[in-house]
N, C-alpha and C positions, 0 to 999 in steps of 0.2 A: 500495569503495562498497557500501552495502547498498540493495537494492530490495525494499521490502515490498508485498505485495499484502494488504489487509485486506478480509476478506469477513464480512458480516453477512446471512445467508440471501439476500436479494435486493438487497444492495447492496454495492459494491466500491469500494475506494480505493487508488490506487497512490501510494506514498511513495517518493521517490527521495532518498537522503541525509537521510532524516527529514522531508522536506518534501511536502506534498500536491501531486502533479502531476495528478491526474485522479481524479474519482470519478463515479459513476453506477450505474444499476441493473446494467449489464453493461459492463465495459470490453472493447472488441473486441480480439481477438488481435493484429490488425495494429497497432493504437494501442500495446498493451503492448510488443511486439516493437520498434517504432520508438523508444519512450522508452528501452528497455534498450540498443539499438544506439547511441543518442546518447550515453548516459552511460557505457557501456562504453569507447566511443571516447575519452572523457576521462580514463579511468583508465590507469595504466602498464601494464596488462595484464589479462588475464582472471582472474588470481589475485587481483586486488583487489576482485573482484566476488562479492557473496553475494546470494542471492535467497531471500525468506522469505515464507511465507503464513501470516497470522495471522487466526483466526476470532474474532470478537467477538460478544457477546451482542446478540440482535436487538432485544430490549425497550430496552437502553440506546441502541442506534442509533436506534430510532424516537423516543425522548425527546430526543436530541441534534438530529435533523432532518438533520444532515450530519456528515461526519467533521471533526475538528480540523485546522487547518492544519499542526501538527506531530505526528508520530507519538508523540512523548514525552508528549503531553497525552491520550493514550488510557490511562485507569486500568488498571493490571494485573489488578483484579479482574473486569473484563469480558472479558478475553482467555480464551477457551475452549481447553482442552488436548485 
């Protein structure tokens, strides 16, 4: 299972298995860890777990108003390397 944290300057979104689980100006560490704990428990083991941080363009984020429900709907051209 992949857990993605999407960051756009002052906005964050947590995707679990490609689906938006939570978003806001700042995702609290305890909320993040609780989501990870719940979903790692559903996996066959820690080897099935991957955590990724993606930074996206702030202007795109402001135009959208919020993150899309599915991570696959974030265009590749807005992901900053």
